[in-house]
C-alpha positions in Angstrom: 0.0 0.0 0.0 2.9 2.4 0.8 4.4 1.7 -2.6 1.0 2.4 -4.3 0.6 5.7 -2.4 4.2 6.7 -3.3 3.6 5.9 -6.9 0.4 7.9 -7.0 2.1 10.9 -5.3 4.9 10.8 -7.9 2.3 10.6 -10.7 0.5 13.5 -9.3 3.7 15.5 -9.1 4.5 14.6 -12.7 1.1 15.7 -13.9 1.4 19.0 -12.1 4.7 19.7 -13.9 3.2 18.7 -17.3 0.0 20.6 -16.9 1.4 24.1 -17.9 2.8 22.5 -21.1 -0.5 21.1 -22.2 -2.7 23.2 -24.6 -5.6 24.9 -22.9 -9.1 23.6 -23.3 -10.6 25.2 -26.4 -13.8 27.1 -25.5 -16.8 26.9 -27.7 -17.3 30.3 -29.4 -20.0 32.5 -28.0 -21.9 33.1 -31.2 -24.1 35.7 -29.5 -21.3 38.2 -29.7 -21.1 40.7 -32.7 -17.4 40.5 -33.0 -14.5 38.2 -32.3 -10.7 38.1 -31.9 -8.7 35.1 -33.0 -6.4 34.1 -30.2 -3.6 31.6 -30.0 -1.7 29.8 -27.2 0.8 27.2 -28.3 -0.7 25.0 -30.9 -4.3 25.9 -30.0 -6.4 28.7 -31.4 -9.9 29.9 -30.6 -12.4 32.7 -31.2 -12.6 35.2 -28.3 -16.0 36.9 -28.1 -16.1 40.7 -28.0 -19.5 41.7 -26.7 -18.9 45.5 -26.7 -16.7 46.2 -29.8 -15.4 49.7 -30.5 -17.6 51.0 -33.4 -18.4 54.3 -35.0 -21.4 55.4 -37.2 -21.1 55.5 -40.9 -22.6 59.0 -40.9 -19.7 60.2 -38.6 -17.1 59.4 -41.3 -16.4 62.4 -43.5 -14.8 63.1 -46.9 -14.7 59.4 -47.9 -18.1 59.2 -49.5 -17.0 57.3 -52.6 -15.1 54.7 -50.5 -18.0 54.4 -48.2 -20.5 53.9 -51.0 -18.4 51.2 -52.6 -17.8 49.2 -49.5 -21.4 49.5 -48.4 -22.6 48.2 -51.7 -20.1 45.3 -51.6 -21.2 44.4 -48.0 -24.9 44.5 -48.8 -24.3 42.2 -51.7 -22.5 39.8 -49.3 -25.3 40.0 -46.7 -27.9 39.3 -49.4 -26.1 36.1 -50.5 -25.0 37.6 -53.8 -21.4 37.6 -55.2 -19.1 40.1 -53.4 -15.4 40.8 -53.3 -12.6 40.8 -50.7 -11.6 44.4 -50.0 -8.2 46.1 -49.6 -8.3 49.6 -48.1 -5.0 51.4 -48.6 -3.6 54.9 -48.3 -2.8 57.7 -46.0 -2.8 57.0 -42.2 -5.7 58.2 -40.1 -8.1 58.7 -43.0 -10.8 56.3 -41.9 -9.8 52.9 -43.2 -10.2 50.9 -40.0 -13.0 53.1 -38.8 -15.0 52.3 -42.0 -14.9 48.6 -41.2 -15.9 49.2 -37.6 -18.8 51.3 -38.9 -20.0 48.5 -41.1 -20.3 46.3 -37.9 -22.4 49.0 -36.2 -24.6 49.4 -39.3 -25.2 45.7 -40.2 -24.8 43.7 -37.0 -28.6 43.4 -36.7 -28.6 41.8 -40.2 -26.2 39.1 -39.2 -22.8 40.7 -40.0 -20.0 39.7 -37.7 -16.3 40.8 -37.6 -13.3 38.6 -36.7 -10.1 40.4 -36.1 -7.0 38.4 -37.0 -3.4 39.4 -36.5 -1.2 38.9 -39.5 1.0 36.5 -37.4 -2.1 34.2 -37.1 -2.9 34.1 -40.8 -1.7 30.5 -41.1 -4.8 29.7 -39.0 -7.2 30.9 -41.6 -8.2 27.3 -42.5 -9.3 26.7 -38.9 -11.3 29.9 -38.8 -13.1 29.1 -42.1 -13.9 25.6 -40.7 -15.4 27.1 -37.6 -17.7 29.6 -39.3 -18.6 27.7 -42.6 -21.8 26.2 -41.2 -22.9 29.3 -39.3 -25.9 31.4 -40.6 -24.1 34.7 -39.9 -21.9 36.5 -42.4 -18.3 37.1 -41.3 -15.8 39.7 -42.2 -12.2 38.7 -41.5 -10.6 42.0 -40.5 -6.8 42.3 -40.9 -5.6 45.7 -39.8 -2.4 47.4 -40.9 -1.5 44.5 -43.1 1.9 44.3 -44.6 4.8 41.9 -44.8 8.5 42.1 -44.5 11.3 40.1 -46.1 11.3 36.5 -44.9 7.7 36.4 -43.7 5.7 33.7 -45.4 2.3 34.0 -43.6 1.1 35.9 -46.7 0.9 32.6 -48.5 -1.9 31.4 -46.2 -3.8 34.6 -47.0 -3.4 34.1 -50.7 -4.9 30.7 -50.4 -7.8 31.9 -48.3 -8.6 34.7 -50.8 -9.0 32.5 -53.8 -6.0 30.3 -54.5 -6.7 27.2 -52.4 -8.1 23.9 -53.5 -10.9 24.0 -50.9 -13.9 26.1 -51.9 -14.0 29.6 -50.4 -16.5 29.9 -47.6 -19.6 31.6 -48.9 -20.2 33.4 -45.6 -16.7 34.9 -45.1 -14.9 37.8 -46.8 -11.5 39.4 -46.0 -11.4 43.1 -45.4 -7.8 44.3 -44.9 -6.3 47.8 -44.3 -2.7 48.8 -45.1 -0.6 51.9 -45.7 0.9 50.0 -48.6 -1.0 49.3 -51.8 1.5 46.5 -52.6 1.6 44.5 -49.3 5.1 43.0 -49.9 8.3 45.1 -50.0 9.8 45.8 -53.4 13.3 47.0 -54.0 15.0 49.0 -56.7 17.6 46.3 -57.0 14.9 43.9 -58.3 14.8 45.9 -61.5 18.4 45.0 -62.2 18.5 41.5 -60.6 19.1 39.8 -63.9 22.2 41.9 -64.6 24.1 41.4 -61.3 26.3 38.5 -60.6 24.4 35.4 -59.5 21.1 37.3 -59.9 17.8 35.6 -60.6 17.3 34.4 -64.2 13.7 35.5 -64.1 13.6 38.4 -61.7 10.2 39.5 -63.0 8.6 36.4 -61.5 9.7 37.4 -58.0 8.1 40.8 -58.5 4.9 39.1 -59.8 4.8 36.9 -56.7 4.9 40.0 -54.5 2.2 41.9 -56.4 -0.1 38.9 -56.7 -1.2 39.2 -53.1 -2.8 42.6 -53.6 -4.4 41.3 -56.8 -6.3 38.7 -54.9 -8.5 41.5 -53.4 -11.3 42.2 -55.9 -12.1 45.6 -54.6 -9.3 48.2 -53.9 -10.3 51.4 -52.0 -7.7 54.2 -51.9 -7.7 56.9 -49.1 -6.0 60.2 -49.5 -4.6 62.9 -47.1 -7.2 65.5 -46.1 -7.0 69.1 -47.3 -7.9 71.9 -44.9 -11.6 71.9 -45.8 -11.9 68.2 -45.4 -10.1 68.3 -42.0 -12.3 71.1 -40.7 -15.4 69.2 -41.9 -14.2 66.2 -39.8 -13.6 68.5 -36.9 -17.2 69.8 -37.1 -18.5 66.3 -37.3 -16.7 65.1 -34.2 -17.5 68.2 -32.2 -21.1 67.7 -33.1 -20.7 64.1 -31.7 -19.8 65.8 -28.4 -22.7 68.3 -28.8 -20.3 71.2 -29.2 -20.4 74.0 -31.8 -17.5 74.5 -34.2 -17.2 78.2 -34.0 -14.3 80.4 -35.3 -12.3 79.8 -32.1 -12.7 76.0 -32.3 -11.6 76.1 -36.0 -8.5 78.2 -35.2 -7.6 75.8 -32.4 -8.2 72.8 -34.6 -5.8 74.2 -37.3 -3.2 74.9 -34.6 -3.6 71.3 -33.4 -3.0 69.9 -36.9 0.1 72.1 -37.4 1.5 70.7 -34.1 0.8 67.2 -35.3 2.1 67.9 -38.8 -0.9 66.1 -40.3 -4.5 66.7 -41.3 -6.7 63.5 -41.1 -9.8 62.2 -39.6 -7.8 60.7 -36.7 -6.2 64.1 -35.9 -9.7 65.7 -36.0 -11.0 63.1 -33.6 -8.0 63.6 -31.2 -8.6 67.4 -31.3 -12.3 67.0 -30.6 -11.5 64.7 -27.6 -9.1 67.4 -26.2 -11.5 70.3 -26.9 -14.5 68.5 -25.4 -12.5 67.5 -22.3 -11.5 71.1 -21.5 -13.4 73.3 -19.1 -15.5 75.9 -21.1 -13.1 78.7 -20.1 -10.2 76.7 -21.5 -11.7 76.4 -25.0 -9.5 79.0 -26.6 -6.9 78.9 -29.3 -3.3 79.6 -28.4 -2.4 83.3 -28.8 0.3 84.1 -31.4 0.1 80.9 -33.4 
């Protein structure tokens, strides 16, 4: 009996040491949530429910009417079960690329739209995500924010297959919406234009370039975003101040322009940051700096 007790004690100690190395139990996704984040620990991945996602209203996004109209049309086609495209949103920082996708969730969650945020390092798991959602009645947007790849990264290959290059049929209830500051998601170098002329260069350097450009080509709809001019910036300021039920008088406009000069940028993000600062001040503090 003493030997059995000793054996059981040793086994219990061994299990306690091994337990941290075992993959965690995979929770069943909470499908009542409007949004999800793909998480990973070791070899295991799961959908983490986000019950109160950060969203904005479509009406609050200014100076991107064309981009808004195109992505809304594509999303409504998707929700109606008609053919629709994966979307790549590229261009200047802070101009509303990510906010536009968040606004789609706010607008269409009641019609069954769901958003899954996926980090680019987890793109090799796309097959698992597709398998999880393929039989669901909801429609899912796979959201990849600030997507770009550096030399040596190969996770883009999984994304290419998920878009339209794999043998398995693309899930009818899932699209990929990605944002990036780069239109071509892979780095391209000047040296590639002369690769065939240097010693031991590639015999077919153009094929390397085609490989890099082909990822962007897998997105059927490209939306480009441009830096704001002063009028567009002030329009965004007026919109965000209205969000805080504040007027955009001459003093606020002057302070907003000073704010953009200090930031060295005019964009919807800068307008939102100014509006937060202006709304947070005491009424007596809402004055532009003198002499600027």
